[in-house]
PAMI-485234 format. One record per residue (C-alpha): residue number from 1; x, y, z; residue in three letters. Coordinates in pm, 1 decimal. Each point is the difference from the previous one (the first is absolute). Layout:
<recs>
[rec NUM, [X, Y, Z], 'ALA']
...
</recs>
This chain:
<recs>
[rec 1, [0.0, 0.0, 0.0], 'MET']
[rec 2, [131.5, 343.3, -91.8], 'GLN']
[rec 3, [38.6, 260.8, 269.9], 'ILE']
[rec 4, [-181.5, 320.1, -85.0], 'ALA']
[rec 5, [234.3, 292.3, -65.5], 'PRO']
[rec 6, [18.5, 263.7, 274.8], 'PRO']
[rec 7, [-220.4, 306.6, -21.1], 'VAL']
[rec 8, [232.0, 287.9, -76.9], 'LEU']
[rec 9, [-208.2, 264.9, 175.0], 'ARG']
[rec 10, [90.0, -158.2, 335.6], 'ARG']
[rec 11, [346.2, 6.8, 158.6], 'PRO']
[rec 12, [197.0, -316.5, -58.3], 'LEU']
[rec 13, [98.2, -194.5, 313.1], 'PRO']
[rec 14, [352.4, 70.9, 122.4], 'ILE']
[rec 15, [79.5, -373.1, -6.9], 'ALA']
[rec 16, [-91.5, -19.5, -367.8], 'LEU']
[rec 17, [206.8, 307.9, -83.0], 'LEU']
[rec 18, [304.1, -149.5, 170.6], 'LEU']
[rec 19, [-51.1, -330.8, -178.6], 'ALA']
[rec 20, [-21.4, 168.5, -338.4], 'LEU']
[rec 21, [283.6, 245.5, 50.5], 'ALA']
[rec 22, [310.7, -77.7, -201.5], 'CYS']
[rec 23, [306.1, 9.8, 230.7], 'PRO']
[rec 24, [208.2, 150.9, -278.0], 'ALA']
[rec 25, [-239.8, 294.2, -19.2], 'THR']
[rec 26, [92.2, 164.0, 329.8], 'ALA']
[rec 27, [198.7, 320.3, -47.3], 'GLN']
[rec 28, [79.7, -92.8, -361.8], 'GLN']
[rec 29, [-28.2, 252.7, -284.8], 'PRO']
[rec 30, [-316.4, -69.0, -197.1], 'VAL']
[rec 31, [22.8, 9.1, -380.7], 'PRO']
[rec 32, [-205.5, 285.6, -138.7], 'ALA']
[rec 33, [-52.3, -180.7, -330.3], 'THR']
[rec 34, [-210.9, -261.2, 173.3], 'VAL']
[rec 35, [-233.1, 269.2, 124.8], 'ALA']
[rec 36, [-31.0, 168.9, -336.4], 'ALA']
[rec 37, [-54.5, -323.8, -188.3], 'GLY']
[rec 38, [278.7, 102.3, -237.0], 'GLU']
[rec 39, [247.7, -276.9, 78.1], 'GLN']
[rec 40, [236.6, -26.1, -294.5], 'GLY']
[rec 41, [119.7, -327.9, -139.7], 'ALA']
[rec 42, [195.5, -157.0, 282.9], 'LEU']
[rec 43, [325.6, -178.0, -85.0], 'PRO']
[rec 44, [-15.6, -377.9, -17.9], 'TYR']
[rec 45, [198.1, -29.2, 324.8], 'ALA']
[rec 46, [-252.6, 211.5, 191.5], 'ASP']
[rec 47, [-291.4, -207.8, -123.5], 'LEU']
[rec 48, [185.1, -324.1, 73.4], 'ALA']
[rec 49, [71.8, 122.4, 353.7], 'ASP']
[rec 50, [-368.9, 68.0, 51.9], 'LEU']
[rec 51, [-111.7, -332.0, -147.8], 'VAL']
[rec 52, [244.8, -197.3, 214.2], 'LEU']
[rec 53, [-109.9, 182.3, 314.6], 'ALA']
[rec 54, [-372.4, -50.3, -66.6], 'SER']
[rec 55, [-188.3, -327.7, 49.4], 'PRO']
[rec 56, [-306.8, 178.8, -136.9], 'VAL']
[rec 57, [-14.0, 222.2, -308.8], 'ILE']
[rec 58, [-328.9, 135.2, -131.5], 'ILE']
[rec 59, [-122.9, 214.2, -286.1], 'ASP']
[rec 60, [-265.1, 224.4, 154.6], 'ALA']
[rec 61, [-189.7, 326.7, -22.2], 'THR']
[rec 62, [-16.9, 232.8, 299.2], 'ILE']
[rec 63, [-357.9, 24.8, 122.0], 'ARG']
[rec 64, [39.4, 229.7, 300.0], 'SER']
[rec 65, [244.9, 141.9, 252.3], 'THR']
[rec 66, [-33.4, 118.3, 358.8], 'ALA']
[rec 67, [259.4, 199.8, 186.4], 'ARG']
[rec 68, [119.7, -145.3, 330.2], 'ILE']
[rec 69, [32.8, 238.0, 291.7], 'LYS']
[rec 70, [366.7, 80.0, 76.3], 'PRO']
[rec 71, [-45.8, -130.2, 354.8], 'ALA']
[rec 72, [-89.8, -339.2, -148.4], 'GLU']
[rec 73, [288.2, -1.9, -252.1], 'ALA']
[rec 74, [317.9, -99.3, 185.9], 'PRO']
[rec 75, [324.3, 71.4, -183.7], 'GLY']
[rec 76, [-160.3, 233.3, -253.8], 'LEU']
[rec 77, [265.1, 216.3, -167.3], 'ALA']
[rec 78, [-35.5, 380.1, 21.7], 'PRO']
[rec 79, [-193.0, 152.7, -288.0], 'GLY']
[rec 80, [-177.4, -327.0, -79.2], 'ALA']
[rec 81, [-345.9, -144.5, 50.7], 'ALA']
[rec 82, [-97.7, -358.0, 72.1], 'ARG']
[rec 83, [-298.5, -125.6, -194.6], 'LEU']
[rec 84, [-214.8, -305.7, 19.4], 'TYR']
[rec 85, [-46.2, -97.2, -363.9], 'VAL']
[rec 86, [-271.4, -227.8, -133.7], 'GLU']
[rec 87, [44.6, -147.4, -345.3], 'VAL']
[rec 88, [-205.6, -215.1, -232.6], 'ASP']
[rec 89, [223.0, -288.3, -103.4], 'ALA']
[rec 90, [-6.4, -76.9, -372.0], 'ALA']
[rec 91, [264.7, -273.2, -17.2], 'ALA']
[rec 92, [225.0, -197.7, 230.0], 'LEU']
[rec 93, [346.3, 3.6, -157.5], 'ILE']
[rec 94, [173.7, -186.8, 279.5], 'ARG']
[rec 95, [-136.9, -168.1, 309.9], 'GLY']
[rec 96, [-140.3, -325.7, 133.1], 'PRO']
[rec 97, [-367.6, -60.3, -56.1], 'GLY']
[rec 98, [-247.6, 275.0, -70.2], 'GLY']
[rec 99, [-64.3, 341.2, 148.8], 'LEU']
[rec 100, [-317.9, 182.7, 98.0], 'PRO']
[rec 101, [-112.0, 249.7, -266.5], 'PRO']
[rec 102, [56.5, 292.9, 235.9], 'ARG']
[rec 103, [319.2, 39.2, 204.8], 'ILE']
[rec 104, [138.3, 262.7, 236.1], 'GLY']
[rec 105, [348.9, 107.9, 104.1], 'TYR']
[rec 106, [186.8, 295.6, 147.6], 'LEU']
[rec 107, [200.5, 238.6, -217.2], 'LEU']
[rec 108, [218.9, 294.6, 100.6], 'ASP']
[rec 109, [12.8, 290.3, -246.9], 'LEU']
[rec 110, [157.5, 346.4, 5.9], 'PRO']
[rec 111, [-239.4, 291.9, 21.4], 'LEU']
[rec 112, [-11.3, 232.6, -298.3], 'ASP']
[rec 113, [126.0, 359.7, -1.6], 'ALA']
[rec 114, [-324.6, 112.8, 166.3], 'ARG']
[rec 115, [24.0, -259.5, 273.7], 'GLY']
[rec 116, [-277.0, -209.2, -149.1], 'ARG']
[rec 117, [-24.6, -371.9, -64.3], 'VAL']
[rec 118, [34.5, -89.2, -369.8], 'PRO']
[rec 119, [-306.7, -148.8, -165.1], 'LYS']
[rec 120, [35.8, -366.5, -86.8], 'LEU']
[rec 121, [-356.5, -110.5, -68.7], 'ARG']
[rec 122, [-50.3, -197.6, -323.9], 'LYS']
[rec 123, [372.4, -36.4, -63.8], 'GLN']
[rec 124, [105.9, -340.3, -128.9], 'ARG']
[rec 125, [296.3, -132.5, 195.5], 'VAL']
[rec 126, [221.4, -299.0, 58.1], 'LEU']
[rec 127, [18.1, -91.0, 368.9], 'VAL']
[rec 128, [293.1, -199.3, 141.5], 'PHE']
[rec 129, [-87.9, -134.0, 343.0], 'ALA']
[rec 130, [-14.0, -269.1, 264.5], 'ARG']
[rec 131, [-315.3, -156.8, 143.0], 'PRO']
[rec 132, [-109.6, 96.3, 350.3], 'VAL']
[rec 133, [-56.2, -317.7, 206.5], 'PRO']
[rec 134, [-362.4, -36.0, 100.6], 'GLY']
[rec 135, [-115.4, 290.7, -219.7], 'SER']
[rec 136, [-67.9, -126.2, -354.5], 'PRO']
[rec 137, [-122.3, 340.1, -120.1], 'THR']
[rec 138, [313.9, 182.2, 117.9], 'GLN']
[rec 139, [351.7, 23.8, -141.5], 'LEU']
[rec 140, [326.6, 148.1, 125.7], 'GLN']
[rec 141, [209.4, 180.9, -258.8], 'LEU']
[rec 142, [340.2, -161.9, -51.9], 'ALA']
[rec 143, [169.1, 342.7, -4.3], 'ALA']
[rec 144, [-99.8, 366.6, 36.5], 'PRO']
[rec 145, [-4.4, 34.9, -380.1], 'ASP']
[rec 146, [-160.8, -336.3, -73.9], 'ALA']
[rec 147, [-302.2, 155.3, -170.2], 'GLN']
[rec 148, [93.4, 109.6, -351.5], 'ILE']
[rec 149, [-198.1, 125.3, -295.8], 'ALA']
[rec 150, [-123.4, -267.3, -241.1], 'TRP']
[rec 151, [115.1, 12.2, -360.8], 'THR']
[rec 152, [-16.8, -277.3, -258.8], 'PRO']
[rec 153, [379.9, -18.1, -18.1], 'ALA']
[rec 154, [48.3, -12.9, 377.1], 'THR']
[rec 155, [-273.5, -260.1, 37.6], 'ASP']
[rec 156, [160.5, -219.7, -266.0], 'ALA']
[rec 157, [345.1, 29.2, 156.4], 'ARG']
[rec 158, [-126.1, -77.7, 351.0], 'VAL']
[rec 159, [-183.6, -307.5, -126.7], 'ARG']
[rec 160, [310.9, -118.3, -182.0], 'ARG']
[rec 161, [214.3, 37.0, 312.4], 'ILE']
[rec 162, [-259.7, -186.5, 205.3], 'ALA']
[rec 163, [1.2, -285.8, -252.2], 'ARG']
[rec 164, [380.1, -15.6, -6.0], 'GLU']
[rec 165, [8.0, -11.6, 378.1], 'LEU']
[rec 166, [-215.6, -313.8, 28.7], 'VAL']
[rec 167, [153.3, -183.8, -296.9], 'ALA']
[rec 168, [175.8, -326.2, 77.9], 'GLY']
[rec 169, [331.1, 134.8, -128.5], 'ASP']
[rec 170, [-26.9, 337.5, 176.9], 'ALA']
[rec 171, [348.0, 129.2, 92.0], 'PRO']
[rec 172, [65.5, 25.8, 375.0], 'PRO']
[rec 173, [96.3, 311.7, 192.7], 'ALA']
[rec 174, [374.2, 62.1, 8.0], 'ILE']
[rec 175, [149.0, -1.2, 350.4], 'ALA']
[rec 176, [363.9, 63.7, -94.6], 'GLY']
[rec 177, [306.5, -147.0, -170.2], 'VAL']
[rec 178, [128.9, -333.9, 120.9], 'GLY']
[rec 179, [322.3, -41.3, -194.4], 'GLY']
[rec 180, [174.5, 46.2, -332.7], 'ALA']
[rec 181, [275.8, -154.6, -204.7], 'PHE']
[rec 182, [179.1, 79.2, -325.8], 'HIS']
[rec 183, [163.4, -249.0, -235.5], 'VAL']
[rec 184, [245.6, 153.0, -251.9], 'PRO']
[rec 185, [-3.9, -140.9, -352.2], 'GLY']
[rec 186, [289.0, -116.8, -212.7], 'ALA']
[rec 187, [9.1, 324.7, -200.2], 'LEU']
[rec 188, [62.8, 354.3, 129.9], 'PRO']
[rec 189, [-326.0, 161.4, 107.8], 'GLY']
[rec 190, [-187.8, -329.5, 0.7], 'GLU']
[rec 191, [-171.6, -123.9, 312.5], 'GLY']
[rec 192, [-321.1, -70.0, 187.3], 'GLU']
[rec 193, [-130.7, 140.0, 327.8], 'THR']
[rec 194, [-275.6, -156.6, 205.2], 'GLN']
[rec 195, [-166.0, 181.2, 287.6], 'ILE']
[rec 196, [-228.3, -191.9, 234.9], 'PHE']
[rec 197, [-282.6, 190.1, 164.8], 'LEU']
[rec 198, [-172.8, -57.3, 331.2], 'ARG']
[rec 199, [-378.2, 0.6, -17.1], 'THR']
[rec 200, [-281.7, 34.6, 250.0], 'ALA']
[rec 201, [-120.9, -356.7, -59.1], 'ASP']
[rec 202, [344.6, -157.7, -55.2], 'ALA']
[rec 203, [-72.2, -72.0, -368.7], 'LYS']
[rec 204, [311.3, 1.4, -221.5], 'PRO']
[rec 205, [62.3, 312.8, -205.2], 'VAL']
[rec 206, [328.3, 79.7, -170.8], 'SER']
[rec 207, [144.1, 251.6, -243.6], 'LEU']
[rec 208, [241.5, -97.1, -277.0], 'SER']
[rec 209, [222.1, 231.8, -202.3], 'VAL']
[rec 210, [182.5, -146.3, -299.5], 'LEU']
[rec 211, [282.2, 178.9, -181.7], 'ARG']
[rec 212, [149.2, -124.5, -325.6], 'ARG']
[rec 213, [246.0, 184.9, -225.2], 'PRO']
[rec 214, [-170.0, 173.3, -291.5], 'GLY']
[rec 215, [-349.4, -51.1, 145.6], 'GLU']
[rec 216, [-232.5, 219.5, 200.9], 'ALA']
[rec 217, [-4.4, -72.8, 371.4], 'VAL']
[rec 218, [-293.5, -224.2, 85.0], 'ARG']
[rec 219, [-178.5, -37.1, 328.4], 'TRP']
[rec 220, [-295.6, -201.2, 119.5], 'SER']
[rec 221, [-183.9, -102.2, 314.0], 'VAL']
[rec 222, [-84.3, -356.4, 104.6], 'ALA']
[rec 223, [-290.0, -89.4, 230.0], 'LEU']
[rec 224, [120.8, -354.8, 56.9], 'SER']
[rec 225, [323.1, -189.8, 51.6], 'GLU']
[rec 226, [44.2, -26.7, -377.4], 'ILE']
[rec 227, [156.4, 294.2, -184.4], 'VAL']
[rec 228, [-122.8, 43.8, -357.5], 'ASP']
[rec 229, [257.0, 191.1, -203.8], 'GLU']
[rec 230, [-267.1, 70.8, -261.6], 'ALA']
[rec 231, [-228.0, 172.5, 252.4], 'ALA']
[rec 232, [-76.7, 366.8, -57.0], 'GLU']
[rec 233, [17.5, 274.6, 262.7], 'PRO']
[rec 234, [-337.4, 85.8, 155.0], 'PRO']
[rec 235, [-208.9, 256.0, -184.1], 'ALA']
[rec 236, [-47.9, 332.1, 174.9], 'ARG']
[rec 237, [-323.5, 46.4, 194.0], 'ASP']
[rec 238, [-45.9, -367.6, 76.0], 'THR']
[rec 239, [-6.2, -157.5, 343.6], 'LEU']
[rec 240, [344.1, -159.0, -47.4], 'LEU']
[rec 241, [147.6, 332.9, -108.7], 'TRP']
[rec 242, [-160.8, 166.4, 303.8], 'TYR']
[rec 243, [133.5, -262.5, 240.3], 'ARG']
[rec 244, [354.2, 59.0, -127.8], 'LEU']
[rec 245, [-0.2, 374.2, -70.3], 'ALA']
[rec 246, [-164.9, 83.5, 332.6], 'CYS']
[rec 247, [143.9, -281.1, 211.9], 'GLY']
[rec 248, [369.5, -26.3, -85.2], 'LEU']
[rec 249, [252.9, 193.3, 211.5], 'PRO']
[rec 250, [176.3, 287.9, -174.0], 'SER']
[rec 251, [337.5, -177.1, 9.9], 'ALA']
[rec 252, [125.8, -355.4, 30.1], 'LEU']
[rec 253, [64.9, -64.2, 372.2], 'PRO']
[rec 254, [361.0, -68.1, 90.9], 'GLU']
[rec 255, [-99.2, -325.5, 167.2], 'ALA']
[rec 256, [-125.4, -133.1, -334.1], 'ALA']
[rec 257, [351.0, 7.5, -148.8], 'THR']
[rec 258, [207.8, -58.3, 314.0], 'ALA']
[rec 259, [122.7, -338.1, -124.7], 'GLN']
[rec 260, [102.2, 122.6, -346.7], 'LEU']
[rec 261, [333.9, 120.1, -127.1], 'ALA']
[rec 262, [5.2, 378.0, -33.3], 'GLU']
[rec 263, [-9.8, -7.7, -380.1], 'ALA']
[rec 264, [-301.4, -231.6, 0.8], 'ASP']
[rec 265, [-171.8, 202.8, 273.1], 'ALA']
[rec 266, [51.3, 319.4, -200.6], 'ALA']
[rec 267, [-153.9, -161.4, -309.3], 'ARG']
[rec 268, [-294.8, -128.0, 206.3], 'ALA']
[rec 269, [-60.9, 350.2, 136.8], 'ARG']
[rec 270, [17.8, 147.6, -350.7], 'ALA']
[rec 271, [-240.9, -260.1, -135.0], 'ASP']
[rec 272, [-242.5, 65.0, 284.5], 'TYR']
[rec 273, [10.1, 371.5, -82.0], 'ARG']
[rec 274, [-61.3, -92.2, -365.3], 'PHE']
[rec 275, [-320.1, -181.8, 100.4], 'VAL']
[rec 276, [-121.5, 293.7, 210.7], 'LEU']
[rec 277, [64.7, 240.5, -285.8], 'ASP']
[rec 278, [-194.6, -217.8, -241.8], 'ARG']
[rec 279, [-291.8, -33.8, 241.5], 'LEU']
[rec 280, [-19.7, 375.2, 49.5], 'GLY']
[rec 281, [-140.1, 186.7, 297.6], 'ALA']
[rec 282, [-285.4, -147.0, 201.1], 'CYS']
[rec 283, [-190.6, 324.3, -51.6], 'GLY']
[rec 284, [-201.2, 19.9, 320.6], 'ARG']
[rec 285, [-166.5, 335.8, 64.1], 'SER']
[rec 286, [-162.2, -83.8, 332.9], 'ARG']
[rec 287, [110.7, -136.5, 336.4], 'ALA']
[rec 288, [-38.0, -373.9, 48.6], 'VAL']
[rec 289, [-214.5, -104.0, 295.8], 'THR']
[rec 290, [16.3, -375.4, -43.7], 'SER']
[rec 291, [50.8, -268.8, -257.7], 'SER']
[rec 292, [5.7, -374.6, -42.8], 'SER']
</recs>
């Protein structure tokens, strides 16, 4: 049985407000673009961060908002308002089971230049959230900026990330570099470097860089114990690219090459830098609150 949504004309219980409040919201700057509904196209890394942090993602239209009294909004940043937002859910992009057609959550927004709350009614949004135990009609935003404007392109990208994440061959989160070695070839400038990565679920991931005289330097990533020299580097704006570009340290740790001769260690460091350069910058534009 569905629980009827709360009546917005009445004050929400303090216990419910505390349950819905996002811990990351307290004293955090609130993105003005969320309030205005003018969120630009977020970089892939930002969307991936939100998808990974959100067990529930919905496509919805804002039905109504009600401002929470400051006394009932702990941790509210100066110059911001806390709203109770009710949305009509159009589609469940990620989440177990179904959802009620109408859902509520708390959202902090900056006041406009006149000190007023921006108008959100009828805006179509993507909501990245967590369920509230015992309250099926309530959600908790995964981050202060976890409500973004809906666009066809953003919707398509979010759905693609969500599909990649649950695929059987989904790449794991990178936890660090485990070790590296370099094997020089028979000819000057020839050689191969392998770099073994540590992952959150202990699945094997390794990088290979192959140099041969007269040929372009090749690199690839293996998601198993077997290294395929014919494998291609990951395409940009894919989950594997994101895991590497946003998860690898900025330099090869000294411990990874501690057992190598200096010449081999230097080549391993150079090859690691080569991989980072080819991956390019992660491109985040927002602070990360959590990931998986």
